[in-house]
Structures are given as structure tokens and as C-alpha cells.
C-alpha positions in Angstrom: 85.5 9.6 -58.8 82.4 7.9 -57.6 82.2 4.8 -55.5 79.9 2.5 -57.4 79.7 0.2 -54.5 78.2 2.9 -52.1 74.7 2.1 -50.9 71.9 4.1 -52.4 70.7 7.3 -50.7 68.3 6.7 -47.9 64.7 7.3 -48.7 61.9 8.6 -46.4 60.6 5.9 -44.2 57.2 4.6 -45.2 54.3 4.9 -42.7 53.9 1.8 -40.6 50.3 0.7 -40.8 48.8 -1.7 -38.3 46.5 -4.5 -39.1 43.2 -3.7 -40.8 40.0 -3.6 -38.7 39.2 -7.1 -39.9 42.4 -8.9 -39.1 45.7 -9.0 -37.1 48.7 -11.3 -37.3 49.2 -13.7 -34.5 52.6 -15.0 -33.3 52.2 -18.2 -35.4 51.4 -16.2 -38.6 47.6 -16.8 -38.5 45.2 -13.9 -38.6 42.7 -13.0 -35.9 39.7 -10.7 -36.3 39.8 -7.3 -34.5 36.3 -6.4 -33.3 34.8 -3.3 -34.9 33.8 -0.3 -32.9 30.2 -1.3 -33.3 31.0 -4.8 -32.0 32.8 -3.4 -28.9 30.0 -1.0 -28.2 27.5 -3.8 -28.6 29.3 -5.9 -26.0 29.4 -3.0 -23.6 25.8 -2.2 -24.0 24.9 -5.9 -23.4 26.9 -5.6 -20.1 24.9 -2.5 -19.2 21.6 -4.3 -19.9 22.7 -7.2 -17.6 23.6 -4.7 -14.8 20.2 -3.0 -15.3 18.5 -6.3 -14.9 20.4 -6.9 -11.7 19.5 -3.4 -10.4 15.8 -4.1 -11.1 16.0 -7.4 -9.3 17.6 -5.7 -6.3 14.9 -3.0 -6.3 12.3 -5.8 -6.3 14.0 -7.3 -3.2 14.1 -3.9 -1.5 10.4 -3.3 -2.2 9.5 -6.8 -0.8 11.4 -5.9 2.5 9.6 -2.5 2.6 6.3 -4.3 2.3 7.3 -6.5 5.3 8.1 -3.3 7.2 4.6 -2.1 6.5 3.1 -5.3 7.7 5.0 -5.0 11.0 3.8 -1.4 11.5 0.2 -2.3 10.8 0.3 -5.4 13.1 1.7 -3.2 15.9 -0.6 -0.3 15.1 2.2 2.1 14.5 0.8 5.3 12.9 4.1 7.0 11.8 4.7 5.2 8.6 7.1 7.8 7.3 10.4 8.1 9.2 12.5 11.0 7.7 15.4 10.3 10.1 15.8 6.8 8.7 15.9 8.1 5.2 18.5 10.7 6.0 20.7 8.1 7.7 20.5 5.9 4.6 21.6 8.6 2.3 24.4 9.8 4.5 25.7 6.3 5.0 25.8 5.8 1.2 27.5 9.1 0.7 30.2 8.2 3.2 30.7 4.8 1.6 31.0 6.4 -1.8 33.6 8.9 -0.6 35.6 6.1 1.1 35.6 4.0 -2.0 36.3 6.9 -4.4 33.5 5.6 -6.7 33.0 6.7 -10.3 29.2 7.3 -9.8 28.7 11.1 -9.3 28.4 11.6 -5.5 25.9 14.5 -6.0 23.5 12.0 -7.8 23.3 9.6 -4.8 20.7 11.8 -2.9 18.3 12.3 -5.8 18.6 8.7 -7.0 17.9 7.2 -3.6 15.2 9.8 -2.9 13.2 8.4 -5.8 13.9 4.8 -4.7 12.7 5.5 -1.2 9.7 7.5 -2.5 8.6 4.6 -4.7 9.1 2.0 -2.0 7.2 4.1 0.6 4.3 4.3 -1.8 3.9 0.6 -1.4 2.8 1.2 2.2 0.9 4.4 1.3 1.8 7.3 -0.9 2.6 10.5 0.9 0.1 13.2 0.3 1.6 16.7 0.0 -0.4 19.9 -0.1 0.7 23.2 -1.7 -0.9 26.4 -2.7 -1.2 27.0 -6.4 -1.2 24.8 -9.5 1.0 22.4 -11.3 4.7 23.3 -11.9 4.5 26.3 -9.5 7.6 26.7 -7.3 5.9 25.2 -4.3 4.9 22.1 -6.4 8.5 21.7 -7.7 9.9 22.2 -4.2 7.6 19.3 -3.0 8.8 17.0 -5.8 12.4 17.8 -4.9 11.8 17.0 -1.3 9.5 14.0 -1.5 10.1 12.4 -4.9 7.9 11.6 -7.8 5.9 8.9 -6.1 4.2 11.2 -3.6 0.7 12.5 -4.4 0.7 16.3 -4.7 -2.6 18.0 -3.9 -3.0 21.6 -5.0 -4.9 23.9 -2.6 -6.6 27.2 -3.2 -4.6 29.2 -0.6 -1.9 28.9 2.0 -4.6 29.0 4.7 -6.1 25.9 3.2 -2.7 24.2 3.3 -2.5 24.9 7.0 -6.0 23.6 7.6 -5.4 20.4 5.6 -2.3 19.6 7.7 -4.2 20.4 10.9 -7.0 18.1 9.9 -4.6 15.3 9.0 -6.0 15.0 5.5 -2.5 15.4 4.1 0.9 14.3 5.4 2.8 17.5 4.7 2.3 21.0 3.4 4.7 23.2 1.5 4.6 27.0 2.0 7.0 29.6 0.6 8.7 31.9 3.2 11.7 33.6 1.6 13.1 34.6 -1.8 16.7 35.6 -2.3 15.6 38.7 -4.3 12.1 39.5 -3.0 12.9 38.9 0.6 10.7 37.4 3.3 7.2 36.3 2.3 4.9 37.1 5.2 1.7 35.5 3.8 2.7 32.1 5.2 4.1 33.5 8.4 0.8 35.4 9.1 -0.9 32.0 9.1 1.2 31.0 12.1 0.0 34.1 14.0 -3.6 33.5 13.1 -3.6 29.7 13.4 -5.2 28.2 16.5 -3.9 24.7 15.5 -0.7 24.2 17.6 -0.3 20.7 16.1 0.9 22.3 12.8 4.7 22.4 13.0 7.6 23.3 10.8 9.3 19.9 10.2 11.6 20.7 7.3 12.9 23.3 4.9 13.6 23.2 1.2 16.0 25.4 -0.8 15.0 25.6 -4.5 17.2 26.9 -7.2 15.2 29.3 -9.3 17.3 29.0 -12.5 15.6 28.5 -15.8 16.2 26.1 -18.7 15.2 25.9 -22.3 12.8 23.0 -22.8 11.4 21.5 -26.0 10.1 18.2 -27.4 13.4 17.6 -29.1 17.0 18.4 -27.9 17.6 20.0 -31.3 17.1 23.7 -31.9 16.5 23.2 -35.6 13.0 24.2 -36.6 12.2 26.1 -33.3 10.2 29.1 -34.3 8.6 30.2 -31.0 9.7 30.5 -27.4 7.0 30.5 -24.7 8.2 32.4 -21.6 6.7 34.2 -18.5 7.1 38.0 -18.7 9.2 38.4 -15.5 11.6 35.7 -16.7 12.2 37.1 -20.1 14.5 39.9 -19.0 16.8 37.6 -17.0 17.2 35.1 -19.9 17.1 37.5 -22.9 20.9 37.3 -23.7 20.9 33.5 -23.8 17.8 33.4 -26.0 19.2 35.8 -28.5 22.3 33.6 -28.8 20.4 30.3 -29.0 17.3 31.4 -31.0 17.9 34.8 -32.5 15.0 34.6 -35.0 12.4 32.9 -32.8 9.2 34.7 -31.8 8.6 35.3 -28.1 5.2 34.2 -26.8 4.5 35.7 -23.4 2.6 33.4 -21.0 1.0 34.1 -17.6 2.9 31.3 -15.8 5.9 29.0 -16.3 3.5 26.1 -16.4 1.6 27.7 -19.3 5.0 28.3 -21.1 5.9 24.6 -20.7 2.5 23.5 -21.9 2.9 25.7 -25.0 6.1 23.8 -25.9 4.5 20.5 -25.2 1.7 21.1 -27.6 3.8 22.6 -30.4 6.7 20.8 -32.1 8.1 24.1 -33.4 8.2 25.7 -30.0 10.4 25.8 -26.9 9.8 27.0 -23.4 11.7 28.8 -20.7 10.9 27.1 -17.3 12.6 25.4 -14.4 14.4 22.2 -15.6 12.3 20.2 -13.1 9.2 21.0 -15.1 10.4 18.9 -18.0 9.2 15.7 -16.5 5.7 17.2 -15.9 5.2 18.2 -19.5 7.1 15.4 -21.4 9.8 17.8 -22.5 13.6 17.6 -22.8 16.2 20.0 -21.4 17.8 21.6 -24.4 19.9 24.1 -22.5 20.3 24.3 -18.7 20.6 27.5 -16.7 19.9 30.4 -19.0 20.6 33.2 -16.5 24.0 34.8 -16.8 24.2 35.5 -13.1 24.2 33.2 -10.1 20.8 31.5 -9.6 18.3 32.9 -7.1 17.1 30.7 -4.3 13.6 30.3 -2.8 13.1 28.9 0.7 10.1 26.8 1.6 9.0 25.4 4.9 7.5 21.9 5.3 4.5 21.7 7.6 3.6 18.5 9.4 2.1 17.2 12.6 4.9 15.0 14.0 7.9 16.9 15.4 11.2 16.2 13.6 13.7 14.4 15.8 17.1 16.0 16.5 19.8 15.2 14.0 22.7 17.3 15.3 22.4 19.8 12.4 19.1 21.4 13.1 17.5 24.8 13.1 14.5 26.1 14.9 12.1 28.8 13.6 10.5 31.2 16.1 7.8 33.8 15.8 8.1 36.8 18.2 5.8 39.7 18.8 6.9 42.8 20.8 5.0 45.8 22.2 6.4 49.3 22.5 8.3 48.5 25.7 11.8 50.1 25.2 14.5 47.5 24.6 12.2 44.5 24.6 13.7 42.9 21.5 17.3 43.6 22.6 16.7 41.9 25.9 15.2 38.9 24.1 18.2 38.6 21.7 20.6 38.9 24.6 18.9 36.0 26.4 19.4 33.9 23.3 23.1 34.7 23.2 23.8 34.2 26.9 21.9 30.9 26.7 24.4 29.7 24.0 21.8 29.8 21.2 23.2 31.1 17.9 21.0 33.5 15.9 21.0 32.7 12.2 18.4 35.0 10.7 15.9 37.7 11.8 13.3 39.5 9.8 10.7 42.0 11.0 7.7 43.9 10.0 5.2 46.2 11.7 1.8 44.9 12.8 -1.3 46.2 14.5 -2.4 42.9 16.1 -3.6 43.8 19.6 -0.9 45.5 21.6 1.9 44.2 19.3 4.0 46.7 17.5 6.3 44.4 15.5 6.5 40.8 14.5 9.9 39.0 14.1 10.6 35.7 12.3 13.8 34.3 13.9 15.9 31.3 12.9 18.3 29.9 15.4 20.7 27.0 15.4 19.8 23.9 17.5 16.7 21.8 18.2 14.0 22.8 20.6 14.6 19.6 22.6 18.2 20.5 23.3 18.6 21.7 26.9 20.2 25.0 26.0 17.5 25.8 23.5 14.7 24.7 25.9 16.0 26.9 28.7 16.4 29.9 26.5 13.0 29.5 24.9 11.3 29.2 28.3 12.9 32.5 29.4 11.7 34.2 26.2 8.2 32.9 26.5 7.9 34.3 30.0 9.0 37.8 28.9 7.4 38.4 25.5 3.8 39.2 24.6 4.0 36.7 21.7 6.4 33.8 21.5 5.9 30.7 19.3 8.3 27.9 18.6 7.2 27.1 15.0 9.2 23.9 14.8 12.7 22.4 14.7 14.0 20.6 11.6 17.2 19.4 9.8 18.8 22.4 8.1 18.9 22.3 4.3 22.4 23.3 3.3 23.2 24.4 -0.3 25.6 22.3 -2.2 27.7 23.3 -5.3 25.2 21.8 -7.7 22.3 23.8 -6.2 20.7 20.8 -4.6 20.3 20.9 -0.8 22.3 18.7 1.4 19.7 18.5 4.2 17.5 15.6 4.9 14.1 14.8 3.6 11.4 15.8 6.0 
């Protein structure tokens, strides 16, 4: 017997739908418009535009103050218009403030962003002139841009010897010379100039560590339609697997230099180039794929030449050039004097030489600044005992960070 008064069997619940994109029900029964995604994005973009306007106004105020600084320096006949220690202090203060505030802006971007701001403002007094051996987009050129920003004026020179001479004459503010490669080892061409140079006013005032990784560059960030890849021969092997994956059917065009490869992509809409990511700005290209090498990136080290000694920062290094004759134990005695004097040896590289009575040359990096008492005392003892002893210069150490940029100061 059935119970005719029993309730009907339950049915599956119907999906609860919210208000449409165009309306919602208010508490009093009226409907209110819900903004569309485009409307929300439009409002946020307008907010970004207003913030950008505020940033530009603040940059204008900063530039006006920098111009006043230049006026004071000229009125008081101060010749050192570039003060690296001040720039380093600015960046480190901002990084500390960012860490304390746990800000959303990427901390690693603070240094490059403010490097460009300071470079642009400094150009209002006078653009820095930086000399390097080679042509546009060479590693030395890219190292200079990394150190001094886009607003400096970069002057190619025919040789490293010419870079030394330009710095000695005061016709440029700084020179960039390569001294070490993580795979090729020490480059003695620049170091030989220190042995030969009779210009004691040329000093090492900084160092730059340059990530040698390569990127895929093109006029568009889309790989569609790319038929050719311009690449330097020695780079092709390191990036081959990535290129096969990204552009399996593209034709490889071998170029003599990375600059030539980038130029090939700039002039051909159906071409891409393998070159350092920093070359993209120089050739109006976009980075399609960053870091093509499967292994860890190689590093090149450059020295910054100048005429004004770098002041102590507390995190300094000093480069020494030492020549020894065939006297037994001469080098061991020298290194022992460094150690007993409390000076830490960081790096030493040697090669044979036939200069006068010298048998070997040694390029030595130690911790500390030449003006620190312990360093000064140890260097005085070495200078008295060695046939050749040169303090090439003291400078803030460039320390590698996780993103490949160096954490040292601008020189």
C-alpha cells in the first residue's frame, strides 16, 4: 500500500548561478551593474598611468637637484664630478629599505633601475665617456653598459693599448679591459699593458662580472615565420639543443661576431639571432627566449681603469702585479709576508716572461684596500723585496648574485 501523501522523491539540486556580468541584486531588490573584466582592467591601467606620471614628475625633481649639485661643483671648481661611493650608498640604502618593508617590487631590479636613473641624471652635468677595445656589442662594450648605464658615451678603441693611453691622457673617464674568462682563463693582453705602461696614474678602480649566456633575439617575440638564425660559430655548439627544440627547420647563418648576428636579425623580419640579451636594446630587437645554454652560464671578468683612486668601502679587493727572478723561494717568501701581515690571498695566476731578469709574472688579487694599514704595511715589505711589484689599484669587489648580476658598486 502506498502512501499517497508522501512527498515526491528528491531531485538533483539545480546549479546556483550568480548574477550576470551586467547586474546584481541589491538588498532592496534593485539591480546594480557589475563591471566587466575590461572595465576593471581599464581602471587599473588608468591607475598605472597616474603613477607613471607621478614617477616622471619625481624624476624631473631629482634631475633639477642634480643640476644644482653640478652648479655647486663648478662654482667651487671641483673636478671629480662622478662619485661612485655616493651611488653605491644610494643603492644599498634602497635595498635595505626594500628588505625592511618586504616590498613587492623585485629587489634584484633596484640596482639596474637606479643605475639608469643615476646615469641619466649624471649626463645632465656631463656624460661619462668610457673607452673599450673592439666594436659595438662586444663583451667589453656590454660590460661597460652594465656598469655605467645607457646614458654614458661609449668610445670604441682600436686596441687595449689605446684604452690605456686614452685613460692616461684624461680624454676618457674610464676604460674597460677584459682580464679573465671562466673557461679560457686569464687574459694577459691587458695585464701586459700594466707591465709596459709608464703611466702610473692609470689605476684599476673597479671590476665587472659579465654573464656570458646567450638569448634568442628577433624583431617579434613570436617564432612563427622565423626561417633563419644568425649565430657566431663558437656559440652554435653551446646553443644547438635549444635551437633544435625552438626552431627545428630554421637555416643557420654563421656570422663572424655576435654583433653581426644581431644585425642580421634586425634587418630581416624572418630571422632571429643568438646573442647576449643585452644586445637587444642596441639592435632594436626583443628577447624571445632567454639563456639558451643548457649548462651554467660562463662569466667574464673586466677591470675598470680610471685616474682617481677608489675610496675604501669595507668590501674591497686589490690587484697586484708581481715579477720574480730565479732566486729560490722568492714567491713563497712574498706570499708568506702577505699571510703574516693579515692579508688574504683570493686569486693568483702566473706565466713565464723574458722581461729583463724576470722569470715569471704573477697577477694577484687580495682582500682589502691599499689604504688599510695592514695592506699598506704588507705591500711596503713586498715592494722592498721583489724585482717588480705594482699595486694596480683597489676597488669595490663585484659579487655575483643569483640572477647573474653583480652586487658590487658602480665604479
